[in-house]
C-alpha positions, -999 to 999 in steps of 0.1 A, spaced: 180 479 -251 216 477 -266 242 450 -249 277 465 -242 292 432 -251 282 407 -278 264 376 -269 279 347 -260 264 330 -295 280 354 -318 315 350 -299 317 313 -299 309 308 -339 337 333 -345 350 372 -337 325 395 -337 322 418 -370 302 451 -371 281 454 -400 263 486 -415 245 505 -388 265 484 -360 297 503 -369 306 531 -343 333 551 -356 324 585 -371 352 581 -401 362 551 -419 387 539 -443 369 526 -472 379 497 -496 359 492 -525 342 461 -542 373 460 -566 398 462 -538 412 498 -541 416 524 -514 388 550 -516 399 568 -488 389 582 -456 349 590 -455 324 598 -429 303 570 -416 271 583 -435 290 588 -469 301 551 -466 269 536 -457 253 557 -488 278 543 -512 272 506 -498 235 510 -506 241 524 -538 261 493 -549 238 470 -533 267 456 -511 273 460 -470 299 480 -452 317 455 -433 343 465 -405 377 444 -412 400 461 -391 383 478 -359 417 486 -340 429 507 -371 428 545 -367 404 551 -385 387 516 -387 390 499 -423 358 491 -438 351 470 -468 323 471 -495 314 438 -499 282 414 -496 282 402 -460 273 366 -471 302 362 -495 323 378 -469 317 349 -443 321 323 -469 355 335 -479 367 341 -443 353 303 -433 374 293 -463 406 309 -453 402 295 -417 396 259 -430 429 262 -452 447 277 -422 435 246 -402 452 220 -425 488 237 -418 481 232 -382 482 194 -384 523 197 -387 523 210 -351 505 180 -336 528 154 -325 516 114 -320 536 89 -303 544 56 -311 562 31 -287 583 2 -297 602 -24 -273 632 -44 -283 614 -78 -282 584 -65 -303 567 -91 -323 570 -84 -364 533 -81 -367 532 -55 -338 557 -36 -357 537 -38 -387 506 -24 -368 529 4 -353 541 13 -389 506 16 -402 497 38 -375 526 60 -382 521 62 -422 485 71 -411 497 102 -390 524 113 -415 497 111 -443 479 136 -423 508 161 -419 513 151 -383 549 144 -367 554 112 -351 577 105 -320 591 71 -319 602 59 -281 619 26 -275 622 17 -240 646 -9 -224 637 -28 -194 659 -48 -170 688 -64 -184 677 -51 -220 703 -23 -214 731 -49 -221 721 -52 -256 707 -18 -268 720 -28 -303 689 -48 -306 668 -16 -301 686 2 -326 680 -24 -354 642 -23 -345 644 14 -348 662 13 -381 637 -11 -396 608 11 -387 627 40 -401 631 18 -435 594 10 -436 582 47 -435 609 61 -452 586 71 -481 563 91 -459 587 108 -434 622 116 -426 639 117 -391 645 151 -376 678 137 -361 696 103 -358 683 81 -332 696 89 -299 699 66 -265 686 89 -234 687 72 -203 670 40 -209 653 47 -242 658 57 -277 642 89 -288 634 99 -326 614 125 -343 598 119 -376 585 147 -396 562 142 -427 576 145 -463 559 173 -488 528 163 -504 544 164 -540 570 140 -526 554 117 -504 542 83 -514 507 75 -518 484 62 -488 482 25 -491 446 26 -487 441 50 -516 438 33 -550 464 45 -575 456 67 -603 438 51 -636 429 20 -615 400 7 -620 377 8 -593 369 -27 -577 341 -46 -596 308 -47 -576 299 -82 -565 267 -92 -583 238 -95 -560 224 -130 -558 188 -133 -569 160 -155 -552 158 -188 -574 146 -223 -566 166 -249 -549 194 -264 -571 186 -303 -582 212 -325 -571 220 -349 -595 238 -374 -570 209 -387 -557 191 -412 -577 156 -403 -589 128 -412 -566 106 -441 -579 70 -445 -570 59 -468 -542 38 -495 -553 15 -504 -528 4 -540 -524 -32 -549 -526 -46 -552 -490 -66 -587 -484 -101 -584 -484 -117 -582 -451 -84 -577 -430 -58 -554 -422 -28 -543 -443 -1 -553 -417 -19 -580 -400 5 -604 -380 -18 -631 -387 -21 -630 -424 8 -657 -431 -5 -683 -404 -18 -714 -414 -48 -727 -396 -48 -765 -389 -79 -785 -391 
């Protein structure tokens, strides 16, 4: 019994593609293996042509009139489609925005951490939104906040550029930073430079005998005193004189 709709497993893995006998149209527009147009053929003629060339008939444009089919190996077609999808996802990172929050009294170490996070995002082709908020009486000296933002821009200038000048909106300074093109962007700090020798492997310590410490004097053999005949070696009465 045929299903009126594709199963959930087929829809979750990608768009449903009809192949060979699953194509429902009576006539299809066929594209050959070399990419040339072969014209409009009946479904039976297109299937016969696909069998003769040892390939599949894959429906690539089901909404066209008539539907467009291609003579291609279905496994190869799926590989090419997955490769195109992967390439398109790489360019979607630019649409993602990551936020970095600063403060006028931020510690230099914390500022360095924020700069490192921003560099990571920019190297992954993501935009960075910088927000510096003022609290209480800090609004009386907004120039300190602008100095922090300018220092932040100087640190990431090799990786991204601001879309507009820093602006004070209400009680916060807002700024949007876009990544530079790959050919103009500096190398990520964690990546080794071209031609740089890889770090030498640390030699593995092999088990060996304990080292000899020459600072201590050599041990001498202990000479035992002869025991007195018929007595104990440590007898407390050995040195007593008996008075007669």
